[in-house]
MMTF fields as JSON, N, C-alpha, C and O atoms, coordinates in Angstrom:
{
  "mmtfVersion": "1.0.0",
  "mmtfProducer": "UNKNOWN",
  "numBonds": 423,
  "numAtoms": 424,
  "numGroups": 106,
  "numChains": 1,
  "numModels": 1,
  "chainsPerModel": [1],
  "groupsPerChain": [106],
  "chainIdList": ["A"],
  "bondAtomList": [4, 2, 8, 6, 12, 10, 16, 14, 20, 18, 24, 22, 28, 26, 32, 30, 36, 34, 40, 38, 44, 42, 48, 46, 52, 50, 56, 54, 60, 58, 64, 62, 68, 66, 72, 70, 76, 74, 80, 78, 84, 82, 88, 86, 92, 90, 96, 94, 100, 98, 104, 102, 108, 106, 112, 110, 116, 114, 120, 118, 124, 122, 128, 126, 132, 130, 136, 134, 140, 138, 144, 142, 148, 146, 152, 150, 156, 154, 160, 158, 164, 162, 168, 166, 172, 170, 176, 174, 180, 178, 184, 182, 188, 186, 192, 190, 196, 194, 200, 198, 204, 202, 208, 206, 212, 210, 216, 214, 220, 218, 224, 222, 228, 226, 232, 230, 236, 234, 240, 238, 244, 242, 248, 246, 252, 250, 256, 254, 260, 258, 264, 262, 268, 266, 272, 270, 276, 274, 280, 278, 284, 282, 288, 286, 292, 290, 296, 294, 300, 298, 304, 302, 308, 306, 312, 310, 316, 314, 320, 318, 324, 322, 328, 326, 332, 330, 336, 334, 340, 338, 344, 342, 348, 346, 352, 350, 356, 354, 360, 358, 364, 362, 368, 366, 372, 370, 376, 374, 380, 378, 384, 382, 388, 386, 392, 390, 396, 394, 400, 398, 404, 402, 408, 406, 412, 410, 416, 414, 420, 418],
  "bondOrderList": [1, 1, 1, 1, 1, 1, 1, 1, 1, 1, 1, 1, 1, 1, 1, 1, 1, 1, 1, 1, 1, 1, 1, 1, 1, 1, 1, 1, 1, 1, 1, 1, 1, 1, 1, 1, 1, 1, 1, 1, 1, 1, 1, 1, 1, 1, 1, 1, 1, 1, 1, 1, 1, 1, 1, 1, 1, 1, 1, 1, 1, 1, 1, 1, 1, 1, 1, 1, 1, 1, 1, 1, 1, 1, 1, 1, 1, 1, 1, 1, 1, 1, 1, 1, 1, 1, 1, 1, 1, 1, 1, 1, 1, 1, 1, 1, 1, 1, 1, 1, 1, 1, 1, 1, 1],
  "groupList": [{"groupName": "MET", "atomNameList": ["N", "CA", "C", "O"], "elementList": ["N", "C", "C", "O"], "formalChargeList": [0, 0, 0, 0], "bondAtomList": [1, 0, 2, 1, 3, 2], "bondOrderList": [1, 1, 2], "singleLetterCode": "M", "chemCompType": "L-PEPTIDE LINKING"}, {"groupName": "ALA", "atomNameList": ["N", "CA", "C", "O"], "elementList": ["N", "C", "C", "O"], "formalChargeList": [0, 0, 0, 0], "bondAtomList": [1, 0, 2, 1, 3, 2], "bondOrderList": [1, 1, 2], "singleLetterCode": "A", "chemCompType": "L-PEPTIDE LINKING"}, {"groupName": "SER", "atomNameList": ["N", "CA", "C", "O"], "elementList": ["N", "C", "C", "O"], "formalChargeList": [0, 0, 0, 0], "bondAtomList": [1, 0, 2, 1, 3, 2], "bondOrderList": [1, 1, 2], "singleLetterCode": "S", "chemCompType": "L-PEPTIDE LINKING"}, {"groupName": "PHE", "atomNameList": ["N", "CA", "C", "O"], "elementList": ["N", "C", "C", "O"], "formalChargeList": [0, 0, 0, 0], "bondAtomList": [1, 0, 2, 1, 3, 2], "bondOrderList": [1, 1, 2], "singleLetterCode": "F", "chemCompType": "L-PEPTIDE LINKING"}, {"groupName": "PRO", "atomNameList": ["N", "CA", "C", "O"], "elementList": ["N", "C", "C", "O"], "formalChargeList": [0, 0, 0, 0], "bondAtomList": [1, 0, 2, 1, 3, 2], "bondOrderList": [1, 1, 2], "singleLetterCode": "P", "chemCompType": "L-PEPTIDE LINKING"}, {"groupName": "GLY", "atomNameList": ["N", "CA", "C", "O"], "elementList": ["N", "C", "C", "O"], "formalChargeList": [0, 0, 0, 0], "bondAtomList": [1, 0, 2, 1, 3, 2], "bondOrderList": [1, 1, 2], "singleLetterCode": "G", "chemCompType": "PEPTIDE LINKING"}, {"groupName": "LYS", "atomNameList": ["N", "CA", "C", "O"], "elementList": ["N", "C", "C", "O"], "formalChargeList": [0, 0, 0, 0], "bondAtomList": [1, 0, 2, 1, 3, 2], "bondOrderList": [1, 1, 2], "singleLetterCode": "K", "chemCompType": "L-PEPTIDE LINKING"}, {"groupName": "HIS", "atomNameList": ["N", "CA", "C", "O"], "elementList": ["N", "C", "C", "O"], "formalChargeList": [0, 0, 0, 0], "bondAtomList": [1, 0, 2, 1, 3, 2], "bondOrderList": [1, 1, 2], "singleLetterCode": "H", "chemCompType": "L-PEPTIDE LINKING"}, {"groupName": "LEU", "atomNameList": ["N", "CA", "C", "O"], "elementList": ["N", "C", "C", "O"], "formalChargeList": [0, 0, 0, 0], "bondAtomList": [1, 0, 2, 1, 3, 2], "bondOrderList": [1, 1, 2], "singleLetterCode": "L", "chemCompType": "L-PEPTIDE LINKING"}, {"groupName": "ASP", "atomNameList": ["N", "CA", "C", "O"], "elementList": ["N", "C", "C", "O"], "formalChargeList": [0, 0, 0, 0], "bondAtomList": [1, 0, 2, 1, 3, 2], "bondOrderList": [1, 1, 2], "singleLetterCode": "D", "chemCompType": "L-PEPTIDE LINKING"}, {"groupName": "TYR", "atomNameList": ["N", "CA", "C", "O"], "elementList": ["N", "C", "C", "O"], "formalChargeList": [0, 0, 0, 0], "bondAtomList": [1, 0, 2, 1, 3, 2], "bondOrderList": [1, 1, 2], "singleLetterCode": "Y", "chemCompType": "L-PEPTIDE LINKING"}, {"groupName": "ARG", "atomNameList": ["N", "CA", "C", "O"], "elementList": ["N", "C", "C", "O"], "formalChargeList": [0, 0, 0, 0], "bondAtomList": [1, 0, 2, 1, 3, 2], "bondOrderList": [1, 1, 2], "singleLetterCode": "R", "chemCompType": "L-PEPTIDE LINKING"}, {"groupName": "THR", "atomNameList": ["N", "CA", "C", "O"], "elementList": ["N", "C", "C", "O"], "formalChargeList": [0, 0, 0, 0], "bondAtomList": [1, 0, 2, 1, 3, 2], "bondOrderList": [1, 1, 2], "singleLetterCode": "T", "chemCompType": "L-PEPTIDE LINKING"}, {"groupName": "VAL", "atomNameList": ["N", "CA", "C", "O"], "elementList": ["N", "C", "C", "O"], "formalChargeList": [0, 0, 0, 0], "bondAtomList": [1, 0, 2, 1, 3, 2], "bondOrderList": [1, 1, 2], "singleLetterCode": "V", "chemCompType": "L-PEPTIDE LINKING"}, {"groupName": "GLU", "atomNameList": ["N", "CA", "C", "O"], "elementList": ["N", "C", "C", "O"], "formalChargeList": [0, 0, 0, 0], "bondAtomList": [1, 0, 2, 1, 3, 2], "bondOrderList": [1, 1, 2], "singleLetterCode": "E", "chemCompType": "L-PEPTIDE LINKING"}, {"groupName": "ASN", "atomNameList": ["N", "CA", "C", "O"], "elementList": ["N", "C", "C", "O"], "formalChargeList": [0, 0, 0, 0], "bondAtomList": [1, 0, 2, 1, 3, 2], "bondOrderList": [1, 1, 2], "singleLetterCode": "N", "chemCompType": "L-PEPTIDE LINKING"}, {"groupName": "ILE", "atomNameList": ["N", "CA", "C", "O"], "elementList": ["N", "C", "C", "O"], "formalChargeList": [0, 0, 0, 0], "bondAtomList": [1, 0, 2, 1, 3, 2], "bondOrderList": [1, 1, 2], "singleLetterCode": "I", "chemCompType": "L-PEPTIDE LINKING"}, {"groupName": "GLN", "atomNameList": ["N", "CA", "C", "O"], "elementList": ["N", "C", "C", "O"], "formalChargeList": [0, 0, 0, 0], "bondAtomList": [1, 0, 2, 1, 3, 2], "bondOrderList": [1, 1, 2], "singleLetterCode": "Q", "chemCompType": "L-PEPTIDE LINKING"}, {"groupName": "TRP", "atomNameList": ["N", "CA", "C", "O"], "elementList": ["N", "C", "C", "O"], "formalChargeList": [0, 0, 0, 0], "bondAtomList": [1, 0, 2, 1, 3, 2], "bondOrderList": [1, 1, 2], "singleLetterCode": "W", "chemCompType": "L-PEPTIDE LINKING"}],
  "groupTypeList": [0, 1, 2, 3, 4, 5, 5, 6, 7, 5, 4, 8, 9, 1, 10, 11, 7, 12, 8, 1, 2, 1, 13, 13, 2, 10, 12, 8, 5, 8, 11, 1, 13, 14, 8, 13, 12, 8, 13, 0, 14, 2, 14, 12, 6, 12, 2, 2, 12, 0, 9, 11, 7, 15, 15, 11, 16, 5, 1, 12, 8, 5, 2, 17, 1, 6, 2, 3, 1, 14, 16, 17, 4, 1, 13, 8, 1, 8, 13, 17, 17, 5, 1, 13, 5, 1, 12, 15, 4, 15, 17, 16, 12, 18, 8, 4, 4, 2, 14, 18, 11, 14, 5, 8, 8, 18],
  "groupIdList": [1, 2, 3, 4, 5, 6, 7, 8, 9, 10, 11, 12, 13, 14, 15, 16, 17, 18, 19, 20, 21, 22, 23, 24, 25, 26, 27, 28, 29, 30, 31, 32, 33, 34, 35, 36, 37, 38, 39, 40, 41, 42, 43, 44, 45, 46, 47, 48, 49, 50, 51, 52, 53, 54, 55, 56, 57, 58, 59, 60, 61, 62, 63, 64, 65, 66, 67, 68, 69, 70, 71, 72, 73, 74, 75, 76, 77, 78, 79, 80, 81, 82, 83, 84, 85, 86, 87, 88, 89, 90, 91, 92, 93, 94, 95, 96, 97, 98, 99, 100, 101, 102, 103, 104, 105, 106],
  "secStructList": [7, 7, 7, 7, 1, 7, 6, 5, 6, 1, 2, 2, 2, 2, 2, 2, 2, 2, 2, 2, 2, 2, 2, 2, 2, 2, 2, 2, 7, 2, 2, 2, 2, 2, 2, 2, 2, 2, 2, 2, 1, 7, 1, 1, 7, 2, 2, 2, 2, 2, 2, 2, 2, 2, 2, 2, 2, 2, 2, 2, 2, 2, 2, 2, 7, 1, 1, 4, 4, 4, 2, 2, 2, 2, 2, 2, 2, 2, 2, 2, 6, 7, 3, 3, 6, 7, 7, 1, 6, 6, 1, 7, 3, 3, 7, 7, 4, 4, 4, 7, 5, 6, 6, 7, 7, 7],
  "xCoordList": [1.591, 0.676, 0.825, 0.963, 0.796, 0.89, -0.441, -1.5, -0.384, -1.617, -1.832, -1.526, -2.358, -2.702, -4.216, -4.905, -4.746, -6.185, -6.484, -5.574, -7.735, -8.132, -8.04, -7.262, -8.854, -8.846, -9.141, -8.663, -9.919, -10.195, -9.991, -10.609, -9.135, -8.816, -7.866, -7.538, -7.419, -6.521, -5.144, -4.77, -4.387, -3.028, -2.94, -2.016, -3.876, -3.83, -4.032, -3.376, -4.917, -5.141, -3.868, -3.483, -3.224, -1.974, -0.893, -0.159, -0.8, 0.169, -0.068, 0.868, -1.306, -1.658, -1.307, -0.731, -1.651, -1.346, 0.162, 0.664, 0.867, 2.309, 3.009, 3.879, 2.627, 3.25, 2.945, 3.848, 1.697, 1.334, 2.084, 2.579, 2.163, 2.861, 4.353, 4.975, 4.929, 6.353, 6.615, 7.589, 5.755, 5.927, 5.756, 6.549, 4.735, 4.52, 5.697, 6.17, 6.161, 7.292, 8.563, 9.326, 8.779, 9.96, 9.924, 10.948, 8.743, 8.632, 8.36, 8.849, 7.601, 7.198, 7.675, 7.658, 8.1, 8.585, 7.632, 6.449, 8.173, 7.408, 6.195, 5.121, 6.374, 5.294, 4.052, 2.929, 4.243, 3.104, 2.284, 1.054, 2.948, 2.234, 1.504, 0.36, 2.153, 1.514, 0.239, -0.778, 0.286, -0.885, -2.018, -3.177, -1.688, -2.717, -3.345, -4.563, -2.525, -3.041, -3.955, -5.009, -3.565, -4.382, -5.761, -6.769, -5.797, -7.059, -7.908, -9.13, -7.261, -7.992, -8.374, -9.339, -7.666, -7.872, -8.509, -7.989, -9.629, -10.364, -9.558, -8.774, -9.741, -9.071, -9.805, -9.27, -11.013, -11.83, -12.011, -12.364, -11.788, -12.009, -10.794, -9.655, -11.048, -9.973, -9.209, -7.984, -9.937, -9.26, -8.358, -7.321, -8.725, -7.875, -6.626, -5.576, -6.723, -5.533, -4.539, -3.341, -5.037, -4.209, -3.596, -2.401, -4.401, -3.92, -2.851, -1.84, -3.057, -2.063, -0.741, 0.334, -0.829, 0.357, 1.14, 2.351, 0.443, 1.091, 1.576, 2.604, 0.851, 1.302, 2.632, 3.513, 2.779, 4.043, 5.206, 6.298, 4.967, 6.019, 6.398, 7.58, 5.395, 5.661, 6.379, 7.298, 5.964, 6.597, 8.073, 8.921, 8.369, 9.763, 10.56, 11.668, 9.996, 10.673, 10.962, 12.085, 9.969, 10.144, 11.165, 11.916, 11.192, 12.138, 13.579, 14.515, 13.761, 15.101, 15.544, 16.694, 14.621, 14.944, 16.005, 15.976, 16.921, 17.975, 17.516, 18.049, 16.512, 15.965, 14.495, 14.034, 13.772, 12.353, 12.162, 11.207, 13.054, 12.932, 12.991, 12.482, 13.583, 13.692, 12.442, 12.32, 11.525, 10.371, 9.416, 9.115, 8.946, 7.943, 8.455, 7.732, 9.661, 10.139, 10.26, 10.001, 10.647, 10.766, 9.398, 9.248, 8.405, 7.044, 6.512, 5.92, 6.713, 6.273, 6.861, 6.142, 8.139, 8.791, 8.209, 8.002, 7.949, 7.374, 5.981, 5.656, 5.164, 3.81, 3.869, 3.072, 4.778, 4.923, 5.305, 5.072, 5.883, 6.257, 5.254, 5.469, 4.159, 3.154, 2.284, 2.425, 1.372, 0.522, -0.745, -0.812, -1.726, -2.953, -2.597, -1.936, -3.03, -2.877, -1.447, -1.202, -0.507, 0.891, 1.026, 0.485, 1.737, 1.954, 3.378, 3.663, 4.268, 5.634, 5.572, 4.97, 6.175, 6.075, 6.735, 6.561, 7.488, 8.156, 7.534, 8.058, 6.414, 5.771, 4.413, 3.595, 4.187, 2.91, 1.803, 2.011, 0.637, -0.481, -1.759, -1.88, -2.696, -4.029, -5.013, -4.621, -6.292, -7.344, -7.535, -7.025, -8.267, -8.523, -9.317, -10.053, -9.171, -9.877, -11.391, -12.005, -11.989, -13.441, -13.834, -15.001, -12.868, -13.112, -12.791, -13.112, -12.172, -11.766, -12.97, -13.979, -12.852, -13.874, -13.161, -12.38, -13.425, -12.756, -13.318, -14.502, -12.443, -12.851, -13.124, -13.425, -13.025, -13.271, -11.949, -11.091, -11.796, -10.571, -10.754, -9.785, -11.903, -12.074, -13.114, -13.388],
  "yCoordList": [-10.641, -10.533, -11.756, -12.877, -11.544, -12.632, -13.367, -12.769, -14.643, -15.426, -15.805, -16.92, -14.865, -15.085, -15.089, -14.464, -15.78, -15.697, -14.413, -13.674, -14.169, -13.044, -11.712, -10.844, -11.546, -10.306, -9.077, -7.985, -9.247, -8.162, -8.721, -9.715, -8.086, -8.411, -9.592, -9.947, -10.202, -11.346, -11.052, -9.89, -12.1, -11.921, -11.124, -10.329, -11.319, -10.546, -9.062, -8.222, -8.74, -7.348, -6.771, -5.637, -7.562, -7.119, -6.892, -5.906, -7.801, -7.668, -6.379, -5.622, -6.132, -4.951, -3.658, -2.743, -3.583, -2.378, -2.177, -1.062, -3.253, -3.151, -2.743, -1.873, -3.376, -3.061, -1.627, -0.902, -1.215, 0.144, 1.18, 2.175, 0.946, 1.894, 1.933, 2.994, 0.77, 0.741, 1.531, 2.28, 1.369, 2.083, 3.591, 4.379, 3.989, 5.416, 6.003, 7.095, 5.287, 5.777, 5.875, 6.833, 4.897, 4.907, 6.097, 6.734, 6.388, 7.433, 8.825, 9.816, 8.916, 10.216, 10.504, 11.656, 9.472, 9.656, 9.147, 8.913, 8.984, 8.48, 9.354, 8.844, 10.635, 11.564, 11.349, 11.486, 11.019, 10.78, 9.59, 9.637, 8.532, 7.361, 7.728, 7.323, 8.483, 8.915, 9.708, 9.497, 10.614, 11.434, 10.594, 10.761, 9.7, 8.84, 7.947, 7.765, 7.398, 6.538, 7.323, 6.827, 8.529, 9.374, 9.629, 9.608, 9.867, 10.161, 8.905, 8.948, 7.794, 6.605, 5.629, 4.881, 5.617, 4.584, 5.142, 6.068, 4.568, 4.94, 4.598, 3.648, 5.342, 5.072, 4.002, 3.518, 3.63, 2.754, 1.34, 0.442, 1.113, -0.206, -1.11, -0.679, -2.372, -3.346, -3.533, -3.657, -3.552, -3.722, -2.531, -2.7, -1.352, -0.181, -0.23, 0.268, -0.82, -1.005, -1.892, -1.609, -2.965, -3.859, -3.099, -3.223, -2.321, -1.577, -0.559, -0.439, 0.17, 1.143, 0.453, 0.956, -0.684, -1.469, -1.863, -1.655, -2.429, -2.881, -1.712, -1.819, -0.608, 0.589, 1.091, 1.486, 1.078, 1.522, 0.624, 1.111, -0.673, -1.604, -1.333, -1.26, -1.185, -0.904, 0.42, 0.52, 1.428, 2.748, 2.685, 3.284, 1.962, 1.816, 1.066, 1.468, -0.014, -0.797, 0.074, 0.08, 0.8, 1.648, 2.752, 3.087, 3.311, 4.405, 3.903, 4.68, 2.61, 2.043, 1.281, 0.854, 1.113, 0.339, 1.047, 2.267, 0.278, 0.809, 0.884, 1.669, 0.056, 0.083, -0.296, -0.957, 0.132, -0.193, -1.702, -2.252, -2.371, -3.812, -4.657, -5.778, -4.17, -4.981, -4.904, -5.678, -4.0, -3.789, -4.985, -5.524, -5.4, -6.472, -7.775, -8.383, -8.233, -9.468, -9.338, -10.297, -8.178, -7.966, -8.002, -8.587, -7.384, -7.41, -8.842, -9.287, -9.55, -10.94, -11.773, -12.542, -11.626, -12.37, -11.996, -12.865, -10.719, -10.284, -10.865, -11.298, -10.877, -11.417, -12.924, -13.455, -13.599, -15.041, -15.355, -16.466, -14.394, -14.558, -13.904, -13.871, -13.386, -12.706, -13.671, -14.889, -13.104, -13.932, -13.184, -11.956, -13.948, -13.377, -12.639, -13.189, -11.41, -10.641, -10.389, -10.231, -10.347, -10.107, -8.744, -7.747, -8.715, -7.45, -6.934, -5.79, -7.76, -7.325, -6.2, -6.383, -5.047, -3.924, -4.183, -3.4, -5.274, -5.604, -6.803, -7.261, -7.313, -8.476, -8.098, -7.471, -8.486, -8.241, -8.965, -10.051, -8.351, -8.931, -8.899, -8.126, -9.736, -9.738, -10.289, -10.783, -10.196, -10.652, -12.164, -12.771, -12.778, -14.218, -14.572, -13.734, -15.808, -16.215, -15.995, -15.771, -16.056, -15.831, -14.412, -14.153, -13.494, -12.097, -11.802, -10.719, -12.736, -12.502, -12.421, -13.094, -11.595, -11.472, -11.646, -10.786, -12.738, -13.03, -12.173, -11.838, -11.827, -11.14, -9.655, -8.974, -9.151, -7.725, -7.01, -7.459, -5.911, -5.139, -3.983, -3.584, -3.442, -2.253, -2.454, -1.557],
  "zCoordList": [-9.388, -8.259, -7.369, -7.858, -6.112, -5.147, -5.066, -5.253, -4.79, -4.67, -3.211, -2.788, -2.465, -1.068, -0.935, -1.741, 0.065, 0.338, 1.11, 1.487, 1.33, 2.174, 1.474, 1.869, 0.407, -0.361, 0.472, 0.167, 1.51, 2.449, 3.847, 4.225, 4.597, 5.993, 6.166, 7.298, 5.088, 5.178, 4.617, 4.455, 4.318, 3.814, 2.509, 2.343, 1.587, 0.338, 0.61, -0.008, 1.511, 1.902, 2.536, 2.252, 3.393, 4.027, 2.975, 3.033, 2.024, 0.929, 0.162, -0.097, -0.196, -0.985, -0.242, -0.83, 1.035, 1.827, 1.98, 1.844, 2.26, 2.458, 1.171, 1.176, 0.07, -1.215, -1.642, -2.059, -1.544, -1.943, -1.104, -1.633, 0.181, 1.055, 0.757, 0.813, 0.437, 0.086, -1.189, -1.268, -2.18, -3.451, -3.247, -3.762, -2.506, -2.256, -1.481, -1.794, -0.485, 0.297, -0.545, -0.42, -1.387, -2.255, -3.214, -3.463, -3.748, -4.761, -4.185, -4.728, -3.112, -2.58, -1.156, -0.723, -0.426, 0.931, 1.998, 1.747, 3.182, 4.329, 4.655, 4.972, 4.576, 4.936, 4.068, 4.553, 2.81, 1.919, 2.411, 2.391, 2.848, 3.377, 4.663, 4.868, 5.516, 6.76, 6.482, 7.144, 5.512, 5.189, 4.6, 4.979, 3.681, 3.077, 4.143, 4.168, 5.009, 6.075, 7.002, 7.399, 7.345, 8.214, 7.61, 8.316, 6.318, 5.636, 5.427, 5.568, 5.091, 4.657, 5.78, 5.626, 6.87, 7.888, 9.153, 9.775, 9.512, 10.713, 11.962, 11.955, 13.003, 14.27, 15.084, 16.081, 14.678, 15.514, 14.969, 15.734, 13.696, 13.112, 13.293, 13.11, 13.656, 13.811, 12.51, 12.514, 11.391, 10.101, 9.793, 9.151, 10.228, 10.01, 10.874, 10.469, 12.053, 12.887, 12.151, 12.131, 11.548, 10.746, 9.578, 9.313, 8.889, 7.727, 8.114, 7.423, 9.197, 9.65, 10.003, 9.677, 10.661, 11.025, 9.77, 9.696, 8.794, 7.563, 6.707, 6.038, 6.725, 6.001, 6.555, 5.792, 7.879, 8.496, 8.069, 7.772, 8.041, 7.622, 6.167, 5.83, 5.312, 3.899, 3.705, 2.893, 4.444, 4.32, 4.704, 4.042, 5.767, 6.181, 5.123, 4.768, 4.627, 3.595, 2.373, 1.868, 1.9, 0.723, 0.927, 0.012, 2.114, 2.379, 2.442, 2.252, 2.706, 2.806, 1.558, 1.458, 0.609, -0.603, -1.438, -1.598, -1.958, -2.828, -4.278, -5.062, -4.639, -5.997, -5.952, -5.021, -6.968, -7.064, -7.186, -6.636, -7.897, -8.158, -6.894, -6.893, -5.841, -4.629, -3.747, -2.797, -4.037, -3.166, -3.162, -2.096, -4.311, -4.357, -3.748, -2.959, -4.072, -3.436, -1.909, -1.183, -1.437, 0.006, 0.676, 1.748, 0.054, 0.595, 0.589, 1.573, -0.489, -0.587, 0.556, 1.196, 0.809, 1.891, 3.254, 4.101, 3.463, 4.74, 4.961, 6.067, 3.923, 4.063, 4.307, 5.081, 3.675, 3.898, 5.346, 5.821, 6.039, 7.447, 8.397, 9.609, 7.843, 8.647, 9.428, 9.315, 10.23, 11.082, 11.478, 11.423, 11.871, 12.429, 13.708, 14.589, 13.805, 15.031, 15.485, 16.681, 14.561, 14.924, 15.603, 15.126, 16.695, 17.41, 17.255, 17.61, 16.732, 16.469, 15.433, 14.376, 15.707, 14.773, 13.418, 12.484, 13.308, 12.052, 11.339, 10.324, 11.87, 11.264, 10.691, 11.362, 9.446, 8.78, 9.546, 10.086, 9.582, 10.318, 9.493, 8.543, 9.863, 9.276, 10.302, 11.359, 9.971, 10.877, 10.745, 9.803, 11.683, 11.605, 10.337, 9.817, 9.841, 8.617, 8.658, 7.615, 9.824, 9.923, 9.513, 9.222, 9.487, 9.114, 7.648, 7.158, 6.947, 5.564, 4.646, 4.859, 3.628, 2.591, 1.254, 0.849, 0.581, -0.692, -1.814, -1.832, -2.744, -3.967, -3.81, -4.791, -2.604, -2.387, -2.191, -1.432, -2.872, -2.715, -1.76, -1.115, -1.638, -0.788, 0.206, 1.002]
}
């Protein structure tokens, strides 16, 4: 498990969404991630915008992975290069630290 701060809305939340989406995409395909994201993420919440962004990155990573073992290290590297409010479609993003909620997963 990665040791990032921001269990909700921060880097740890971004890591979790990206990794989960990569695994689902690797095992079930891109469409499965799209459907889960559609059901789980609101169109109006700022945190859901972040989650949808990171889910897309994870889904792409998982669909292109050559092996399951390469997924977690790739996600870890992407999160380490992420930023608050990143708009680059290939960069992991999260909310400002004032929005983070520690210890919460959902």
